[in-house]
Backbone as JSON, one array per atom type, in Angstrom:
{
  "sequence": "XXXXXXXXXXXXXXXXXXXXXXXXXXXXXXXXXXXXXXXXXXXXXXXXXXXXXXXXXXXXXXXXXXXXXXXXXXXXXXXXXXXXXXXXXXXXXXXXXXXXXXXXXXXXXXXXXXXXXXXXXXXXXXXX",
  "N": [[-25.05, -16.97, -16.2], [-24.59, -17.54, -13.5], [-21.85, -16.94, -13.31], [-21.93, -14.2, -13.82], [-23.35, -13.34, -11.59], [-21.48, -13.99, -9.65], [-19.42, -12.15, -10.15], [-20.79, -9.79, -9.69], [-21.35, -9.97, -6.93], [-18.71, -10.03, -6.08], [-17.84, -7.49, -6.96], [-19.51, -5.79, -5.43], [-18.66, -6.5, -2.89], [-16.02, -5.58, -2.96], [-16.5, -2.83, -3.38], [-17.82, -2.19, -0.99], [-15.9, -2.94, 0.93], [-13.88, -1.16, 0.24], [-15.03, 1.26, 0.87], [-15.2, 1.06, 3.59], [-12.6, 0.99, 4.35], [-11.15, 3.07, 5.59], [-12.22, 3.12, 8.11], [-11.99, 0.54, 9.14], [-9.32, -1.0, 8.73], [-8.21, -3.54, 9.12], [-10.35, -5.23, 8.76], [-10.87, -4.72, 6.09], [-8.54, -5.79, 4.84], [-8.88, -8.44, 5.68], [-11.26, -9.1, 4.33], [-10.38, -8.88, 1.68], [-8.51, -10.98, 1.71], [-10.23, -13.15, 2.06], [-11.5, -13.13, -0.4], [-9.31, -13.61, -2.06], [-8.56, -16.15, -1.22], [-10.79, -17.71, -2.04], [-10.58, -17.26, -4.76], [-8.16, -18.57, -5.27], [-8.93, -21.21, -4.8], [-10.69, -21.57, -6.89], [-9.11, -21.16, -9.03], [-8.83, -18.69, -10.26], [-6.86, -16.65, -11.62], [-6.66, -13.99, -12.42], [-8.21, -12.55, -10.53], [-6.8, -13.22, -8.26], [-4.3, -11.93, -8.7], [-5.24, -9.31, -8.86], [-6.25, -8.86, -6.24], [-3.94, -9.38, -4.74], [-2.32, -7.24, -5.59], [-3.7, -5.23, -4.33], [-3.34, -5.78, -1.63], [-0.59, -5.81, -1.25], [0.73, -3.52, -0.38], [-0.31, -3.13, 2.08], [-0.32, -3.38, 5.69], [0.96, -6.34, 7.16], [-1.24, -8.64, 8.62], [-1.53, -9.11, 12.19], [-2.51, -11.4, 13.28], [-1.83, -14.85, 13.23], [-2.99, -16.77, 11.46], [-4.28, -15.13, 9.52], [-2.01, -13.82, 8.62], [-0.65, -15.88, 7.41], [-2.41, -16.49, 5.31], [-2.24, -14.1, 3.98], [0.42, -14.13, 3.03], [0.22, -16.43, 1.42], [-1.54, -15.53, -0.55], [-0.05, -13.49, -1.82], [2.11, -15.0, -2.67], [0.83, -16.76, -4.43], [0.1, -14.98, -6.39], [2.48, -13.59, -7.18], [4.53, -15.43, -7.1], [7.16, -17.24, -5.4], [8.76, -15.35, -2.8], [11.84, -13.64, -2.12], [12.22, -13.41, 0.56], [12.35, -15.72, 2.9], [11.45, -15.98, 5.42], [8.89, -16.67, 7.68], [6.09, -15.44, 9.6], [5.69, -16.82, 12.05], [8.2, -18.1, 12.4], [9.84, -15.87, 12.58], [8.8, -14.66, 14.94], [9.45, -16.68, 16.78], [12.27, -16.6, 16.7], [12.67, -13.98, 17.68], [11.65, -14.28, 20.3], [13.47, -16.2, 21.26], [15.83, -14.72, 21.13], [15.27, -12.72, 22.91], [15.19, -14.16, 25.34], [17.85, -15.0, 25.46], [19.13, -12.53, 25.62], [18.15, -11.61, 28.11], [19.31, -13.52, 29.8], [22.06, -13.03, 29.34], [22.23, -10.34, 30.2], [21.62, -10.64, 32.91], [23.79, -12.19, 33.66], [25.82, -10.35, 33.2], [25.11, -8.46, 35.06], [25.81, -9.79, 37.41], [28.57, -10.06, 37.07], [29.57, -7.46, 36.42], [28.02, -5.09, 37.78], [27.72, -2.25, 37.6], [28.29, -1.71, 34.95], [26.29, -3.21, 33.69], [23.98, -1.89, 34.54], [24.4, 0.59, 33.37], [24.35, 0.04, 30.69], [22.25, 0.46, 27.93], [20.36, -1.33, 26.79], [20.45, -3.62, 28.57], [19.78, -2.28, 30.87], [17.09, -1.59, 30.42], [15.99, -4.18, 30.26], [16.61, -5.22, 32.78], [15.28, -3.55, 34.52], [12.64, -4.11, 34.1]],
  "CA": [[-25.75, -16.22, -15.17], [-23.87, -17.76, -12.23], [-20.61, -16.19, -13.42], [-22.29, -12.8, -13.68], [-23.66, -13.09, -10.17], [-20.2, -14.05, -8.9], [-18.7, -10.88, -10.31], [-21.59, -8.73, -9.05], [-21.04, -10.09, -5.51], [-17.31, -9.65, -5.89], [-17.78, -6.04, -7.09], [-20.1, -5.16, -4.26], [-17.76, -6.73, -1.74], [-14.89, -4.63, -3.1], [-16.97, -1.46, -3.11], [-18.14, -2.1, 0.45], [-14.65, -3.02, 1.7], [-13.13, 0.07, -0.05], [-15.67, 2.36, 1.6], [-14.94, 0.87, 5.0], [-11.18, 0.87, 4.58], [-10.64, 4.09, 6.54], [-12.71, 2.79, 9.41], [-11.57, -0.8, 9.61], [-8.29, -1.48, 7.87], [-8.02, -5.0, 9.3], [-11.51, -5.91, 8.11], [-10.6, -4.55, 4.67], [-7.55, -6.83, 4.43], [-9.49, -9.76, 5.86], [-12.23, -9.34, 3.24], [-9.6, -9.17, 0.48], [-7.93, -12.3, 1.85], [-11.31, -14.12, 1.78], [-11.73, -13.19, -1.87], [-8.14, -14.25, -2.66], [-8.65, -17.59, -0.91], [-11.76, -18.29, -2.92], [-10.01, -17.19, -6.14], [-7.16, -19.59, -5.35], [-9.64, -22.45, -4.88], [-11.31, -21.7, -8.19], [-8.07, -20.99, -10.07], [-9.09, -17.39, -10.92], [-5.58, -15.98, -11.49], [-6.85, -12.54, -12.56], [-8.66, -12.04, -9.25], [-5.67, -13.39, -7.3], [-3.35, -10.84, -8.93], [-5.91, -8.04, -8.49], [-6.29, -8.75, -4.79], [-2.55, -9.28, -4.26], [-1.89, -5.86, -5.84], [-4.33, -4.34, -3.34], [-2.84, -6.02, -0.25], [0.88, -5.84, -1.13], [1.23, -2.34, 0.36], [-0.99, -3.11, 3.38], [0.44, -4.0, 6.76], [0.65, -7.76, 7.35], [-2.04, -8.83, 9.88], [-0.82, -9.69, 13.32], [-3.06, -12.73, 13.51], [-1.01, -15.83, 12.5], [-3.77, -17.37, 10.35], [-4.43, -14.15, 8.48], [-0.7, -13.54, 8.06], [-0.33, -17.0, 6.55], [-3.22, -16.29, 4.08], [-1.69, -12.92, 3.32], [1.61, -14.61, 2.32], [-0.23, -17.36, 0.36], [-2.12, -14.73, -1.64], [1.06, -12.84, -2.48], [2.87, -16.07, -3.33], [0.03, -17.25, -5.56], [0.07, -13.93, -7.45], [3.77, -13.13, -7.65], [5.54, -16.47, -6.91], [7.91, -17.21, -4.15], [9.54, -14.17, -2.55], [13.19, -13.86, -1.62], [12.16, -13.47, 2.01], [11.88, -17.03, 3.26], [10.99, -15.94, 6.82], [7.47, -16.47, 7.87], [5.82, -14.71, 10.8], [5.92, -17.65, 13.25], [9.62, -18.26, 12.54], [10.39, -14.56, 13.1], [8.42, -14.51, 16.36], [10.22, -17.62, 17.59], [13.61, -16.08, 16.79], [12.62, -12.85, 18.6], [11.54, -14.8, 21.64], [14.77, -16.83, 21.64], [16.8, -13.67, 21.3], [14.89, -12.06, 24.17], [15.62, -15.02, 26.45], [19.31, -14.95, 25.47], [19.52, -11.2, 26.14], [17.9, -11.59, 29.55], [20.31, -14.32, 30.49], [23.32, -12.3, 29.21], [22.18, -9.17, 31.05], [21.71, -11.12, 34.26], [25.19, -12.57, 33.89], [26.58, -9.07, 33.27], [24.77, -7.85, 36.37], [26.58, -10.47, 38.42], [29.99, -9.82, 36.85], [29.87, -6.05, 36.45], [26.76, -4.47, 38.03], [27.65, -0.86, 37.14], [28.25, -1.77, 33.48], [24.97, -3.72, 33.32], [22.97, -0.85, 34.79], [24.65, 1.68, 32.45], [24.08, -0.43, 29.33], [20.88, 0.86, 27.67], [19.51, -2.54, 26.58], [20.36, -4.36, 29.81], [19.04, -1.44, 31.83], [15.66, -1.76, 30.12], [15.6, -5.54, 30.58], [16.75, -5.45, 34.23], [14.31, -2.73, 35.25], [11.31, -4.74, 33.94]],
  "C": [[-25.04, -16.34, -13.81], [-22.56, -16.96, -12.23], [-20.84, -14.71, -13.23], [-22.61, -12.47, -12.24], [-22.41, -13.14, -9.31], [-19.46, -12.75, -8.94], [-19.49, -9.72, -9.7], [-21.34, -8.74, -7.52], [-19.62, -9.64, -5.24], [-17.18, -8.13, -5.99], [-18.37, -5.33, -5.89], [-19.26, -5.33, -3.04], [-16.6, -5.74, -1.8], [-15.32, -3.23, -2.83], [-17.22, -1.24, -1.62], [-16.87, -2.05, 1.27], [-13.83, -1.73, 1.44], [-13.74, 1.24, 0.71], [-15.35, 2.25, 3.09], [-13.44, 0.87, 5.35], [-10.65, 1.85, 5.62], [-11.06, 3.74, 7.94], [-12.15, 1.49, 9.97], [-10.55, -1.41, 8.64], [-8.11, -2.99, 7.93], [-9.16, -5.71, 8.63], [-11.38, -5.8, 6.59], [-9.67, -5.64, 4.17], [-8.15, -8.2, 4.61], [-10.48, -10.1, 4.73], [-11.45, -9.64, 1.93], [-8.97, -10.54, 0.52], [-9.0, -13.38, 1.64], [-11.48, -14.28, 0.32], [-10.53, -13.9, -2.53], [-8.15, -15.75, -2.41], [-9.62, -18.3, -1.83], [-11.25, -18.35, -4.38], [-8.97, -18.27, -6.3], [-7.83, -20.97, -5.49], [-10.23, -22.68, -6.26], [-10.33, -21.53, -9.35], [-8.23, -19.68, -10.87], [-7.84, -16.51, -10.74], [-5.75, -14.44, -11.64], [-7.26, -11.92, -11.23], [-7.55, -12.15, -8.2], [-4.69, -12.24, -7.46], [-3.95, -9.48, -8.54], [-5.88, -7.83, -6.99], [-4.88, -8.61, -4.21], [-1.99, -7.85, -4.47], [-2.51, -4.92, -4.83], [-3.75, -4.54, -1.93], [-1.35, -5.87, -0.14], [1.42, -4.62, -0.38], [0.52, -2.18, 1.76], [-0.07, -3.74, 4.43], [0.01, -5.45, 6.95], [-0.17, -7.89, 8.66], [-1.23, -9.49, 10.96], [-1.3, -11.08, 13.67], [-2.26, -13.74, 12.62], [-1.75, -16.41, 11.29], [-3.91, -16.35, 9.19], [-3.1, -13.83, 7.81], [-0.29, -14.66, 7.06], [-1.14, -16.85, 5.22], [-2.71, -15.13, 3.27], [-0.46, -13.34, 2.45], [1.19, -15.55, 1.19], [-0.8, -16.58, -0.8], [-1.02, -14.09, -2.47], [1.88, -13.84, -3.26], [2.14, -16.59, -4.58], [0.04, -16.25, -6.73], [1.44, -13.68, -8.04], [4.86, -14.24, -7.56], [6.23, -16.32, -5.59], [8.72, -15.91, -4.01], [10.9, -14.54, -2.04], [13.2, -14.03, -0.1], [11.53, -14.81, 2.42], [11.37, -17.1, 4.7], [9.47, -15.85, 6.85], [7.25, -15.92, 9.3], [6.12, -15.6, 12.04], [7.41, -17.91, 13.46], [10.26, -16.98, 13.1], [10.03, -14.37, 14.58], [9.21, -15.44, 17.25], [11.65, -17.09, 17.77], [13.7, -14.86, 17.72], [12.54, -13.32, 20.03], [12.81, -15.44, 22.16], [15.82, -15.77, 21.96], [16.52, -12.93, 22.6], [15.39, -12.86, 25.37], [17.15, -14.99, 26.59], [19.76, -13.6, 26.05], [19.29, -11.09, 27.64], [18.95, -12.32, 30.32], [21.71, -13.6, 30.48], [23.34, -11.06, 30.13], [22.24, -9.53, 32.55], [23.11, -11.54, 34.61], [26.08, -11.32, 34.03], [26.31, -8.38, 34.58], [25.58, -8.49, 37.52], [28.07, -10.1, 38.29], [30.39, -8.36, 36.96], [28.56, -5.25, 36.58], [26.66, -3.05, 37.46], [27.57, -0.83, 35.6], [26.84, -2.22, 33.03], [23.88, -2.65, 33.44], [23.16, 0.31, 33.8], [24.32, 1.32, 31.0], [22.58, -0.22, 29.03], [19.93, -0.35, 27.5], [19.34, -3.35, 27.88], [19.6, -3.57, 30.84], [17.56, -1.65, 31.64], [15.19, -3.16, 30.56], [15.6, -5.76, 32.13], [15.72, -4.68, 35.04], [12.91, -3.36, 35.16], [10.93, -5.57, 35.11]]
}
């Protein structure tokens, strides 16, 4: 009886989240991630794969915690992916690159102001 109730709640949640998908895509993904997390805790591999198949074509959430759960669900369903980058590592590399670009553009501005202003990337950075 408990197992039947679990699947009824699961089915209703999926139906509700599918109906709301057009209105609230992020809520849809978050609901699926909640289901996947519970399925991982209970060892329900069928549900994990089902949910992972539904989220694999969705956009990764911008929230770090949700992005981590998104990756964990996909990893639990399909195994490790070739892409070893996680969101926080990518964001750190982008921030580091931005700092380096700003410094390089400022140095170029000192050495060759006309070249720095004409360069499309440096122009954007220097105008900010």
